[in-house]
KOLKEZA-402347 format. One record per residue (C-alpha): residue number from 1; residue in one letter; chain; y, x, z. Coordinates in steps of 0.5 Angstrom, whole numbers, plus 2048, in hexadecimal, padded with zeros to 3 digits. Example, Ala and Ser with C-alpha at 12.3 -4.5 7.8 and 13.67 -1.06 7.14 Angstrom:
# residues 2
+------+------+------+-----+-----+-----+
| balo | zalo | milo |   v |   u |   w |
+------+------+------+-----+-----+-----+
|    1 |    a |    A | 7F7 | 819 | 810 |
|    2 |    s |    A | 7FE | 81B | 80E |
+------+------+------+-----+-----+-----+
END
This chain:
# residues 485
+------+------+------+-----+-----+-----+
| balo | zalo | milo |   v |   u |   w |
+------+------+------+-----+-----+-----+
|    1 |    m |    A | 8E8 | 775 | 6FD |
|    2 |    i |    A | 8EB | 770 | 703 |
|    3 |    q |    A | 8F1 | 76F | 703 |
|    4 |    g |    A | 8F6 | 76B | 707 |
|    5 |    v |    A | 8FC | 767 | 707 |
|    6 |    g |    A | 8FE | 76A | 70E |
|    7 |    s |    A | 8FB | 76E | 714 |
|    8 |    n |    A | 8F6 | 76B | 718 |
|    9 |    v |    A | 8F4 | 765 | 714 |
|   10 |    g |    A | 8EC | 768 | 715 |
|   11 |    k |    A | 8EB | 76C | 710 |
|   12 |    s |    A | 8E7 | 771 | 714 |
|   13 |    v |    A | 8E3 | 76C | 716 |
|   14 |    i |    A | 8E2 | 769 | 70F |
|   15 |    v |    A | 8E0 | 770 | 70D |
|   16 |    a |    A | 8DA | 771 | 713 |
|   17 |    g |    A | 8D7 | 76A | 711 |
|   18 |    l |    A | 8D7 | 76C | 70A |
|   19 |    c |    A | 8D4 | 772 | 70B |
|   20 |    r |    A | 8CE | 770 | 70F |
|   21 |    a |    A | 8CD | 76A | 70B |
|   22 |    l |    A | 8CC | 76F | 704 |
|   23 |    t |    A | 8C9 | 773 | 708 |
|   24 |    r |    A | 8C4 | 76E | 70B |
|   25 |    r |    A | 8C3 | 76C | 703 |
|   26 |    g |    A | 8C1 | 773 | 702 |
|   27 |    y |    A | 8C6 | 776 | 700 |
|   28 |    r |    A | 8C8 | 77D | 701 |
|   29 |    v |    A | 8D0 | 77B | 704 |
|   30 |    r |    A | 8D5 | 780 | 707 |
|   31 |    p |    A | 8DC | 77E | 709 |
|   32 |    f |    A | 8E2 | 782 | 707 |
|   33 |    k |    A | 8EA | 781 | 70A |
|   34 |    p |    A | 8ED | 787 | 707 |
|   35 |    q |    A | 8F3 | 786 | 70C |
|   36 |    n |    A | 8F2 | 784 | 712 |
|   37 |    m |    A | 8F8 | 783 | 718 |
|   38 |    s |    A | 8F5 | 783 | 71F |
|   39 |    n |    A | 8F4 | 786 | 726 |
|   40 |    n |    A | 8ED | 783 | 726 |
|   41 |    a |    A | 8E9 | 789 | 723 |
|   42 |    a |    A | 8E1 | 78B | 724 |
|   43 |    a |    A | 8DF | 792 | 724 |
|   44 |    v |    A | 8DA | 793 | 71E |
|   45 |    a |    A | 8D6 | 79A | 71C |
|   46 |    d |    A | 8D9 | 7A1 | 71C |
|   47 |    g |    A | 8DF | 79F | 720 |
|   48 |    q |    A | 8E2 | 79A | 71C |
|   49 |    e |    A | 8E5 | 793 | 71E |
|   50 |    i |    A | 8E5 | 78D | 71A |
|   51 |    g |    A | 8E9 | 786 | 71C |
|   52 |    r |    A | 8E5 | 782 | 71F |
|   53 |    a |    A | 8E4 | 77C | 71B |
|   54 |    q |    A | 8E0 | 781 | 715 |
|   55 |    h |    A | 8DC | 782 | 71B |
|   56 |    l |    A | 8DA | 77C | 71C |
|   57 |    q |    A | 8DA | 77A | 715 |
|   58 |    a |    A | 8D5 | 77F | 713 |
|   59 |    r |    A | 8D1 | 77C | 719 |
|   60 |    a |    A | 8D0 | 777 | 716 |
|   61 |    c |    A | 8CE | 77B | 70F |
|   62 |    r |    A | 8C9 | 77E | 714 |
|   63 |    v |    A | 8CB | 784 | 712 |
|   64 |    p |    A | 8CE | 78A | 716 |
|   65 |    a |    A | 8D5 | 78A | 717 |
|   66 |    e |    A | 8D9 | 78F | 712 |
|   67 |    v |    A | 8E0 | 792 | 712 |
|   68 |    d |    A | 8E0 | 791 | 70A |
|   69 |    m |    A | 8E1 | 78A | 70D |
|   70 |    n |    A | 8E7 | 78A | 70F |
|   71 |    p |    A | 8EA | 790 | 70C |
|   72 |    v |    A | 8F1 | 78F | 70E |
|   73 |    l |    A | 8F3 | 78D | 716 |
|   74 |    l |    A | 8FA | 78B | 718 |
|   75 |    k |    A | 8FA | 78C | 720 |
|   76 |    p |    A | 901 | 789 | 722 |
|   77 |    e |    A | 904 | 78D | 728 |
|   78 |    t |    A | 90B | 78B | 728 |
|   79 |    e |    A | 90F | 785 | 725 |
|   80 |    t |    A | 90F | 789 | 71F |
|   81 |    g |    A | 90B | 78E | 71F |
|   82 |    s |    A | 904 | 790 | 71E |
|   83 |    q |    A | 8FE | 795 | 71D |
|   84 |    v |    A | 8FB | 795 | 717 |
|   85 |    i |    A | 8F3 | 796 | 717 |
|   86 |    v |    A | 8F0 | 798 | 710 |
|   87 |    h |    A | 8E9 | 799 | 70F |
|   88 |    g |    A | 8E8 | 799 | 717 |
|   89 |    h |    A | 8ED | 79E | 719 |
|   90 |    y |    A | 8F4 | 79F | 71B |
|   91 |    l |    A | 8F9 | 7A0 | 715 |
|   92 |    t |    A | 900 | 79F | 718 |
|   93 |    t |    A | 904 | 79A | 71C |
|   94 |    v |    A | 909 | 797 | 717 |
|   95 |    q |    A | 90F | 791 | 717 |
|   96 |    p |    A | 90E | 78C | 713 |
|   97 |    c |    A | 913 | 78E | 70D |
|   98 |    e |    A | 90F | 795 | 70D |
|   99 |    y |    A | 908 | 791 | 70C |
|  100 |    t |    A | 90B | 78E | 706 |
|  101 |    e |    A | 90C | 796 | 703 |
|  102 |    l |    A | 905 | 798 | 706 |
|  103 |    k |    A | 901 | 792 | 703 |
|  104 |    p |    A | 900 | 795 | 6FB |
|  105 |    a |    A | 8FD | 79B | 6FE |
|  106 |    l |    A | 8F8 | 796 | 702 |
|  107 |    r |    A | 8F6 | 792 | 6FC |
|  108 |    k |    A | 8F1 | 797 | 6FA |
|  109 |    d |    A | 8EE | 798 | 701 |
|  110 |    v |    A | 8ED | 790 | 701 |
|  111 |    l |    A | 8EA | 790 | 6F9 |
|  112 |    t |    A | 8E5 | 796 | 6FB |
|  113 |    s |    A | 8E3 | 792 | 701 |
|  114 |    f |    A | 8E2 | 78C | 6FD |
|  115 |    y |    A | 8DE | 78F | 6F8 |
|  116 |    r |    A | 8D9 | 793 | 6FD |
|  117 |    l |    A | 8D7 | 78C | 700 |
|  118 |    a |    A | 8D7 | 789 | 6F9 |
|  119 |    a |    A | 8D1 | 78E | 6F6 |
|  120 |    n |    A | 8CD | 78C | 6FC |
|  121 |    c |    A | 8CD | 785 | 6FC |
|  122 |    d |    A | 8CD | 77E | 6F8 |
|  123 |    m |    A | 8D3 | 77B | 6FB |
|  124 |    i |    A | 8DA | 77D | 6FE |
|  125 |    i |    A | 8DE | 777 | 702 |
|  126 |    v |    A | 8E4 | 77A | 703 |
|  127 |    e |    A | 8E9 | 779 | 708 |
|  128 |    g |    A | 8F1 | 778 | 707 |
|  129 |    a |    A | 8F7 | 779 | 70C |
|  130 |    g |    A | 8FC | 775 | 70E |
|  131 |    s |    A | 8FF | 771 | 707 |
|  132 |    p |    A | 900 | 772 | 700 |
|  133 |    a |    A | 905 | 76E | 701 |
|  134 |    e |    A | 909 | 774 | 705 |
|  135 |    t |    A | 90D | 775 | 6FE |
|  136 |    n |    A | 911 | 77A | 702 |
|  137 |    l |    A | 90A | 77E | 703 |
|  138 |    r |    A | 907 | 77E | 6FC |
|  139 |    k |    A | 90A | 786 | 6FA |
|  140 |    n |    A | 905 | 78B | 6FA |
|  141 |    d |    A | 900 | 784 | 6FD |
|  142 |    i |    A | 8F9 | 787 | 6FF |
|  143 |    a |    A | 8F7 | 781 | 703 |
|  144 |    n |    A | 8F8 | 77B | 6FF |
|  145 |    m |    A | 8F9 | 77B | 6F8 |
|  146 |    g |    A | 8FB | 781 | 6F6 |
|  147 |    f |    A | 8F3 | 783 | 6F9 |
|  148 |    a |    A | 8F0 | 77C | 6F5 |
|  149 |    r |    A | 8F4 | 77E | 6EE |
|  150 |    e |    A | 8F2 | 786 | 6EF |
|  151 |    a |    A | 8EB | 785 | 6F0 |
|  152 |    r |    A | 8EA | 77F | 6EC |
|  153 |    v |    A | 8E8 | 77A | 6F1 |
|  154 |    p |    A | 8E8 | 772 | 6F2 |
|  155 |    v |    A | 8ED | 76F | 6F8 |
|  156 |    l |    A | 8EB | 769 | 6FB |
|  157 |    l |    A | 8F1 | 766 | 6FF |
|  158 |    v |    A | 8F0 | 763 | 706 |
|  159 |    g |    A | 8F5 | 75E | 708 |
|  160 |    d |    A | 8F5 | 75C | 710 |
|  161 |    i |    A | 8F6 | 755 | 711 |
|  162 |    e |    A | 8F6 | 755 | 718 |
|  163 |    r |    A | 8FD | 757 | 717 |
|  164 |    g |    A | 8FF | 752 | 713 |
|  165 |    g |    A | 902 | 752 | 70D |
|  166 |    v |    A | 8FC | 755 | 709 |
|  167 |    i |    A | 8FD | 752 | 703 |
|  168 |    a |    A | 904 | 755 | 703 |
|  169 |    q |    A | 901 | 75D | 705 |
|  170 |    l |    A | 8FC | 75D | 6FF |
|  171 |    v |    A | 902 | 759 | 6F9 |
|  172 |    g |    A | 907 | 75E | 6FD |
|  173 |    t |    A | 903 | 764 | 6FD |
|  174 |    q |    A | 901 | 763 | 6F5 |
|  175 |    t |    A | 909 | 762 | 6F4 |
|  176 |    v |    A | 90C | 768 | 6F7 |
|  177 |    l |    A | 907 | 76D | 6F3 |
|  178 |    e |    A | 908 | 771 | 6EE |
|  179 |    s |    A | 904 | 76E | 6E8 |
|  180 |    n |    A | 8FF | 774 | 6E7 |
|  181 |    d |    A | 8FD | 773 | 6EF |
|  182 |    a |    A | 8FD | 76C | 6EF |
|  183 |    k |    A | 8F7 | 76C | 6E9 |
|  184 |    m |    A | 8F3 | 771 | 6EE |
|  185 |    i |    A | 8F2 | 76A | 6F3 |
|  186 |    q |    A | 8ED | 766 | 6F0 |
|  187 |    g |    A | 8EB | 761 | 6F5 |
|  188 |    f |    A | 8ED | 75F | 6FC |
|  189 |    l |    A | 8EA | 75D | 703 |
|  190 |    v |    A | 8ED | 758 | 708 |
|  191 |    n |    A | 8EB | 75B | 70E |
|  192 |    r |    A | 8EB | 758 | 717 |
|  193 |    f |    A | 8EB | 750 | 714 |
|  194 |    r |    A | 8EA | 74B | 71A |
|  195 |    g |    A | 8E8 | 744 | 719 |
|  196 |    d |    A | 8E5 | 741 | 712 |
|  197 |    i |    A | 8E5 | 746 | 70C |
|  198 |    n |    A | 8E5 | 740 | 708 |
|  199 |    l |    A | 8EC | 73E | 70A |
|  200 |    f |    A | 8EE | 744 | 706 |
|  201 |    a |    A | 8EB | 743 | 700 |
|  202 |    d |    A | 8F2 | 742 | 6FC |
|  203 |    g |    A | 8F5 | 748 | 700 |
|  204 |    i |    A | 8F0 | 74C | 6FC |
|  205 |    k |    A | 8F2 | 748 | 6F5 |
|  206 |    d |    A | 8F9 | 749 | 6F6 |
|  207 |    i |    A | 8F7 | 751 | 6F7 |
|  208 |    v |    A | 8F3 | 752 | 6F2 |
|  209 |    q |    A | 8F8 | 74E | 6EE |
|  210 |    r |    A | 8FE | 752 | 6F0 |
|  211 |    t |    A | 8FB | 759 | 6F0 |
|  212 |    g |    A | 8F5 | 758 | 6EA |
|  213 |    w |    A | 8F0 | 75B | 6EF |
|  214 |    t |    A | 8E9 | 759 | 6F1 |
|  215 |    s |    A | 8E8 | 757 | 6F8 |
|  216 |    y |    A | 8E1 | 75B | 6FB |
|  217 |    g |    A | 8E2 | 756 | 701 |
|  218 |    t |    A | 8E5 | 753 | 707 |
|  219 |    i |    A | 8E3 | 756 | 70E |
|  220 |    p |    A | 8E2 | 753 | 714 |
|  221 |    w |    A | 8E5 | 756 | 71B |
|  222 |    f |    A | 8DE | 75A | 71D |
|  223 |    d |    A | 8DE | 759 | 724 |
|  224 |    s |    A | 8DB | 75F | 727 |
|  225 |    m |    A | 8DF | 764 | 722 |
|  226 |    h |    A | 8E2 | 766 | 72A |
|  227 |    w |    A | 8DC | 769 | 72C |
|  228 |    l |    A | 8DD | 76F | 726 |
|  229 |    p |    A | 8E1 | 775 | 728 |
|  230 |    a |    A | 8E8 | 774 | 726 |
|  231 |    e |    A | 8ED | 779 | 722 |
|  232 |    d |    A | 8F3 | 777 | 724 |
|  233 |    a |    A | 8F6 | 776 | 72B |
|  234 |    q |    A | 8F9 | 76F | 72A |
|  235 |    d |    A | 8F2 | 76B | 729 |
|  236 |    l |    A | 8F0 | 76E | 72F |
|  237 |    s |    A | 8F3 | 767 | 732 |
|  238 |    c |    A | 8EE | 763 | 72E |
|  239 |    k |    A | 8E9 | 765 | 732 |
|  240 |    p |    A | 8E6 | 762 | 738 |
|  241 |    g |    A | 8E5 | 765 | 73E |
|  242 |    r |    A | 8DE | 762 | 742 |
|  243 |    f |    A | 8DE | 760 | 749 |
|  244 |    g |    A | 8DA | 763 | 74D |
|  245 |    d |    A | 8D9 | 766 | 755 |
|  246 |    g |    A | 8DD | 76D | 754 |
|  247 |    r |    A | 8E3 | 76D | 751 |
|  248 |    i |    A | 8E6 | 773 | 74C |
|  249 |    t |    A | 8ED | 773 | 74A |
|  250 |    c |    A | 8EF | 777 | 744 |
|  251 |    l |    A | 8F6 | 779 | 743 |
|  252 |    v |    A | 8F9 | 778 | 73B |
|  253 |    l |    A | 8FC | 77D | 73A |
|  254 |    s |    A | 903 | 77E | 735 |
|  255 |    r |    A | 8FF | 783 | 730 |
|  256 |    i |    A | 8F7 | 781 | 733 |
|  257 |    a |    A | 8F3 | 785 | 730 |
|  258 |    n |    A | 8EA | 784 | 72F |
|  259 |    f |    A | 8EB | 77E | 732 |
|  260 |    d |    A | 8E4 | 77C | 730 |
|  261 |    d |    A | 8E2 | 77F | 736 |
|  262 |    l |    A | 8E3 | 77A | 73A |
|  263 |    d |    A | 8DE | 775 | 735 |
|  264 |    p |    A | 8D7 | 776 | 739 |
|  265 |    l |    A | 8DA | 774 | 73F |
|  266 |    r |    A | 8DD | 76E | 73C |
|  267 |    m |    A | 8D7 | 76B | 73A |
|  268 |    e |    A | 8D4 | 76C | 741 |
|  269 |    p |    A | 8D2 | 765 | 743 |
|  270 |    n |    A | 8D3 | 767 | 74A |
|  271 |    l |    A | 8DA | 76A | 749 |
|  272 |    h |    A | 8E1 | 768 | 749 |
|  273 |    v |    A | 8E5 | 76C | 745 |
|  274 |    e |    A | 8ED | 76B | 744 |
|  275 |    l |    A | 8F2 | 76F | 740 |
|  276 |    l |    A | 8F8 | 770 | 743 |
|  277 |    e |    A | 8FE | 76F | 73F |
|  278 |    s |    A | 906 | 771 | 740 |
|  279 |    g |    A | 909 | 76D | 745 |
|  280 |    h |    A | 903 | 76B | 749 |
|  281 |    p |    A | 901 | 76D | 750 |
|  282 |    l |    A | 8FB | 770 | 751 |
|  283 |    p |    A | 8F5 | 76B | 755 |
|  284 |    a |    A | 8F5 | 76C | 75C |
|  285 |    e |    A | 8ED | 76A | 75B |
|  286 |    t |    A | 8EC | 770 | 756 |
|  287 |    d |    A | 8E6 | 774 | 758 |
|  288 |    i |    A | 8E7 | 779 | 752 |
|  289 |    v |    A | 8ED | 77C | 74F |
|  290 |    i |    A | 8EC | 77F | 748 |
|  291 |    i |    A | 8F1 | 783 | 745 |
|  292 |    p |    A | 8EF | 784 | 73E |
|  293 |    g |    A | 8F1 | 788 | 738 |
|  294 |    s |    A | 8F8 | 78A | 735 |
|  295 |    k |    A | 8FA | 78D | 72F |
|  296 |    s |    A | 901 | 78F | 733 |
|  297 |    t |    A | 8FF | 791 | 73A |
|  298 |    r |    A | 906 | 792 | 73E |
|  299 |    g |    A | 908 | 78D | 73A |
|  300 |    d |    A | 904 | 787 | 73D |
|  301 |    l |    A | 905 | 78B | 743 |
|  302 |    e |    A | 90C | 789 | 743 |
|  303 |    f |    A | 909 | 782 | 741 |
|  304 |    i |    A | 904 | 781 | 747 |
|  305 |    r |    A | 90A | 782 | 74C |
|  306 |    s |    A | 910 | 77E | 747 |
|  307 |    n |    A | 90A | 779 | 749 |
|  308 |    g |    A | 90A | 77B | 750 |
|  309 |    w |    A | 903 | 77B | 74F |
|  310 |    d |    A | 903 | 782 | 753 |
|  311 |    i |    A | 905 | 77F | 759 |
|  312 |    d |    A | 8FF | 77A | 758 |
|  313 |    i |    A | 8FA | 77F | 757 |
|  314 |    l |    A | 8FB | 783 | 75D |
|  315 |    a |    A | 8FB | 77D | 761 |
|  316 |    h |    A | 8F4 | 77B | 75D |
|  317 |    w |    A | 8F1 | 782 | 760 |
|  318 |    r |    A | 8F4 | 781 | 767 |
|  319 |    r |    A | 8F1 | 77B | 767 |
|  320 |    g |    A | 8EA | 77E | 765 |
|  321 |    g |    A | 8EA | 77D | 75F |
|  322 |    r |    A | 8E7 | 781 | 759 |
|  323 |    v |    A | 8EB | 784 | 753 |
|  324 |    l |    A | 8E8 | 786 | 74D |
|  325 |    g |    A | 8EC | 78B | 747 |
|  326 |    i |    A | 8EA | 78C | 740 |
|  327 |    c |    A | 8EC | 792 | 73C |
|  328 |    g |    A | 8F5 | 790 | 73C |
|  329 |    g |    A | 8F3 | 78C | 742 |
|  330 |    y |    A | 8EF | 792 | 746 |
|  331 |    q |    A | 8F5 | 797 | 745 |
|  332 |    m |    A | 8FA | 791 | 747 |
|  333 |    l |    A | 8F6 | 791 | 74E |
|  334 |    g |    A | 8F8 | 799 | 74F |
|  335 |    r |    A | 8FE | 79C | 752 |
|  336 |    m |    A | 901 | 79E | 74C |
|  337 |    i |    A | 901 | 79E | 745 |
|  338 |    r |    A | 905 | 7A4 | 741 |
|  339 |    d |    A | 906 | 7A3 | 73A |
|  340 |    p |    A | 90A | 7AA | 739 |
|  341 |    e |    A | 90A | 7AA | 731 |
|  342 |    g |    A | 90B | 7A3 | 731 |
|  343 |    i |    A | 905 | 7A0 | 72D |
|  344 |    e |    A | 905 | 799 | 72F |
|  345 |    g |    A | 90D | 799 | 72F |
|  346 |    n |    A | 912 | 79C | 732 |
|  347 |    a |    A | 910 | 7A3 | 736 |
|  348 |    g |    A | 910 | 7A2 | 73E |
|  349 |    d |    A | 90C | 7A1 | 744 |
|  350 |    s |    A | 90A | 79A | 747 |
|  351 |    h |    A | 907 | 798 | 74E |
|  352 |    g |    A | 901 | 795 | 74E |
|  353 |    l |    A | 8FE | 790 | 752 |
|  354 |    g |    A | 8FC | 794 | 757 |
|  355 |    l |    A | 8F5 | 791 | 759 |
|  356 |    l |    A | 8F1 | 798 | 756 |
|  357 |    n |    A | 8F3 | 79F | 758 |
|  358 |    v |    A | 8F2 | 7A1 | 751 |
|  359 |    e |    A | 8F9 | 7A3 | 74C |
|  360 |    t |    A | 8F9 | 7A2 | 744 |
|  361 |    i |    A | 8FC | 7A7 | 740 |
|  362 |    m |    A | 8FC | 7A4 | 738 |
|  363 |    q |    A | 8FA | 7A8 | 732 |
|  364 |    r |    A | 8FA | 7A8 | 72B |
|  365 |    e |    A | 8F3 | 7A9 | 72A |
|  366 |    k |    A | 8EF | 7A2 | 72A |
|  367 |    q |    A | 8E8 | 7A1 | 72D |
|  368 |    v |    A | 8E4 | 79D | 728 |
|  369 |    r |    A | 8DD | 79D | 729 |
|  370 |    e |    A | 8D7 | 799 | 72B |
|  371 |    v |    A | 8D3 | 79A | 730 |
|  372 |    t |    A | 8CD | 799 | 735 |
|  373 |    a |    A | 8CF | 799 | 73C |
|  374 |    t |    A | 8CC | 798 | 743 |
|  375 |    l |    A | 8CF | 794 | 748 |
|  376 |    t |    A | 8D0 | 798 | 74E |
|  377 |    a |    A | 8CD | 793 | 754 |
|  378 |    d |    A | 8C7 | 791 | 751 |
|  379 |    a |    A | 8C6 | 797 | 74C |
|  380 |    s |    A | 8C5 | 790 | 747 |
|  381 |    t |    A | 8C6 | 793 | 73F |
|  382 |    f |    A | 8CB | 78F | 73B |
|  383 |    p |    A | 8CD | 790 | 733 |
|  384 |    a |    A | 8D5 | 790 | 733 |
|  385 |    y |    A | 8DB | 793 | 72F |
|  386 |    e |    A | 8E2 | 798 | 731 |
|  387 |    i |    A | 8E8 | 796 | 72D |
|  388 |    h |    A | 8EE | 79A | 732 |
|  389 |    i |    A | 8F3 | 79F | 732 |
|  390 |    g |    A | 8F5 | 7A2 | 738 |
|  391 |    n |    A | 8F1 | 7A7 | 73E |
|  392 |    t |    A | 8F0 | 7A4 | 744 |
|  393 |    e |    A | 8EF | 7A8 | 74A |
|  394 |    g |    A | 8EF | 7A8 | 752 |
|  395 |    e |    A | 8EC | 7A7 | 758 |
|  396 |    d |    A | 8E8 | 7A0 | 757 |
|  397 |    t |    A | 8E5 | 7A3 | 750 |
|  398 |    a |    A | 8E0 | 7A6 | 756 |
|  399 |    r |    A | 8DD | 79F | 756 |
|  400 |    p |    A | 8DC | 79E | 74E |
|  401 |    f |    A | 8DB | 797 | 74B |
|  402 |    a |    A | 8D6 | 79A | 747 |
|  403 |    w |    A | 8D2 | 79F | 744 |
|  404 |    i |    A | 8D3 | 7A1 | 73C |
|  405 |    k |    A | 8CD | 7A4 | 739 |
|  406 |    t |    A | 8CF | 7AA | 734 |
|  407 |    k |    A | 8CA | 7AE | 730 |
|  408 |    d |    A | 8C9 | 7B3 | 736 |
|  409 |    s |    A | 8CC | 7B0 | 73C |
|  410 |    l |    A | 8CF | 7AB | 740 |
|  411 |    r |    A | 8D6 | 7AA | 740 |
|  412 |    p |    A | 8DA | 7A5 | 746 |
|  413 |    d |    A | 8DE | 79F | 743 |
|  414 |    g |    A | 8E4 | 79B | 748 |
|  415 |    a |    A | 8E4 | 79B | 74F |
|  416 |    i |    A | 8E3 | 796 | 755 |
|  417 |    s |    A | 8E7 | 796 | 75B |
|  418 |    a |    A | 8E5 | 798 | 762 |
|  419 |    d |    A | 8E4 | 791 | 764 |
|  420 |    g |    A | 8E0 | 790 | 75E |
|  421 |    r |    A | 8E4 | 789 | 75D |
|  422 |    v |    A | 8E8 | 78C | 757 |
|  423 |    e |    A | 8E5 | 790 | 750 |
|  424 |    g |    A | 8E7 | 791 | 74A |
|  425 |    t |    A | 8E4 | 793 | 744 |
|  426 |    y |    A | 8E5 | 796 | 73C |
|  427 |    l |    A | 8DF | 792 | 73A |
|  428 |    h |    A | 8E0 | 78C | 735 |
|  429 |    g |    A | 8DA | 787 | 734 |
|  430 |    l |    A | 8D7 | 788 | 73A |
|  431 |    f |    A | 8D7 | 781 | 73C |
|  432 |    s |    A | 8D3 | 77F | 736 |
|  433 |    d |    A | 8CC | 783 | 738 |
|  434 |    n |    A | 8C9 | 77E | 73B |
|  435 |    q |    A | 8C6 | 783 | 740 |
|  436 |    f |    A | 8CC | 785 | 742 |
|  437 |    r |    A | 8D0 | 780 | 744 |
|  438 |    q |    A | 8CB | 77C | 748 |
|  439 |    t |    A | 8CA | 783 | 74C |
|  440 |    w |    A | 8D2 | 783 | 74C |
|  441 |    l |    A | 8D2 | 77C | 74E |
|  442 |    k |    A | 8CE | 77C | 754 |
|  443 |    r |    A | 8D2 | 782 | 757 |
|  444 |    q |    A | 8D7 | 77D | 757 |
|  445 |    r |    A | 8D3 | 778 | 75B |
|  446 |    m |    A | 8D4 | 773 | 755 |
|  447 |    s |    A | 8CF | 76F | 752 |
|  448 |    t |    A | 8CB | 771 | 74B |
|  449 |    s |    A | 8C7 | 76E | 746 |
|  450 |    d |    A | 8C2 | 770 | 740 |
|  451 |    m |    A | 8C7 | 76F | 73C |
|  452 |    n |    A | 8C5 | 774 | 736 |
|  453 |    y |    A | 8CD | 775 | 732 |
|  454 |    g |    A | 8CB | 778 | 72C |
|  455 |    q |    A | 8C6 | 772 | 72B |
|  456 |    e |    A | 8CB | 76D | 72D |
|  457 |    i |    A | 8D1 | 770 | 727 |
|  458 |    d |    A | 8CB | 770 | 722 |
|  459 |    s |    A | 8C9 | 769 | 723 |
|  460 |    v |    A | 8D0 | 767 | 722 |
|  461 |    l |    A | 8D1 | 76B | 71B |
|  462 |    d |    A | 8CA | 767 | 71A |
|  463 |    l |    A | 8CE | 761 | 71C |
|  464 |    l |    A | 8D4 | 763 | 717 |
|  465 |    a |    A | 8D0 | 764 | 712 |
|  466 |    e |    A | 8CC | 75E | 712 |
|  467 |    h |    A | 8D4 | 75B | 713 |
|  468 |    m |    A | 8D6 | 75E | 70D |
|  469 |    e |    A | 8D0 | 75C | 709 |
|  470 |    t |    A | 8D1 | 755 | 70A |
|  471 |    y |    A | 8D9 | 755 | 708 |
|  472 |    v |    A | 8DA | 75B | 704 |
|  473 |    d |    A | 8D9 | 75A | 6FC |
|  474 |    i |    A | 8D4 | 761 | 6FD |
|  475 |    d |    A | 8D1 | 761 | 6F7 |
|  476 |    g |    A | 8D8 | 75F | 6F4 |
|  477 |    i |    A | 8DA | 766 | 6F6 |
|  478 |    i |    A | 8D4 | 76A | 6F4 |
|  479 |    t |    A | 8D4 | 767 | 6ED |
|  480 |    m |    A | 8DD | 769 | 6EE |
|  481 |    m |    A | 8DB | 770 | 6F0 |
|  482 |    r |    A | 8D7 | 771 | 6EA |
|  483 |    r |    A | 8DB | 76F | 6E5 |
|  484 |    i |    A | 8E1 | 773 | 6E7 |
|  485 |    g |    A | 8DF | 779 | 6EB |
+------+------+------+-----+-----+-----+
END
């Protein structure tokens, strides 16, 4: 089990790298995260959803993602409330104090998934959540030491030297843990090192002497990390945009969700894709504005207005610019969003941006499914997935963005404005399909390339595996797993 001294220390990437490295060695490997918190989810079979990081880690193992890889997923809706997704399906919405009392009931679900995975593989690499040093969260824990002790899984603790104070991070974590939790930690990794590793040799010795743990490696900064799909919105700024002829600007919403939709566009060598953060105006030279998914559509509509982006988007459209809304972004482009039951927050209605003649009514039933869709413009077919609540109807839906294949027929998705310059869709992952991406960009009169997104991601995962093989004692980890597991 890979645990960290804090959030965002690189656990997800390390797990993905170990998964690919061990898979390349011939082992049947599976990723597992007992409890995840993220609005960046992925659809798997049978209408289920899991965290995007576990979806990527499954790819690193060269196996399809399945719901047992992430049995509990928390999706924040407000500063204090989150949806609880169990085995891929919505269970309830809770406040933090309520979730503490819910965790004992979820322990069985977590362990059931873990042992189902274990029955069909040689190794499981488990990812913790946050930090075990958050002792205020230890009661009924299912994400870190509570799970590790229950399942008897040895732990490697990851420190982030990029943040500074890595010795205190690691030693301090041991200090605050209760003794039986601390005994689960068999060693540590130092991540994101820059410069000459040899200069930190004395630091490693100091950590070993103070903790009694084994060092399993010091991992230098991995330059290609930013091309892998991010799980946390705070990682978005780490992905550099490329400069090219076409300019696409995506709004970074306060509750942005499924933002990896943009990753394939950011890999295109002939595009400049900018992620516009709060406090900055929409660049006048923008060709296309993308409004992405959101976990709080009406809340993020107000966030758009508070930044003045509604005025900027309308001016952009009047100048002849184009707009694409994905999922929640599609809903915002309509005339009205109605939430009579308060599903996403306070009950009520919100006026949309009015660029599409449609109206959305929020509904409790969530649509989660992998689909095969056909683009209305040229009948090209592509895979995608849906994760959304709400039903959208109106005159512009007579010009659907795409058609989704069902067992017996086709059903329309999304809407296109009468002038063709505003598009909305509920489909996620569409730009990952190379043919769709090229077709859509050509329709926008933008340059395309022969870049194969899937191959690019697999190439980065192979580079990451080689990085792990070079700097991590994988043989030692395998021995430790066999000894304690």
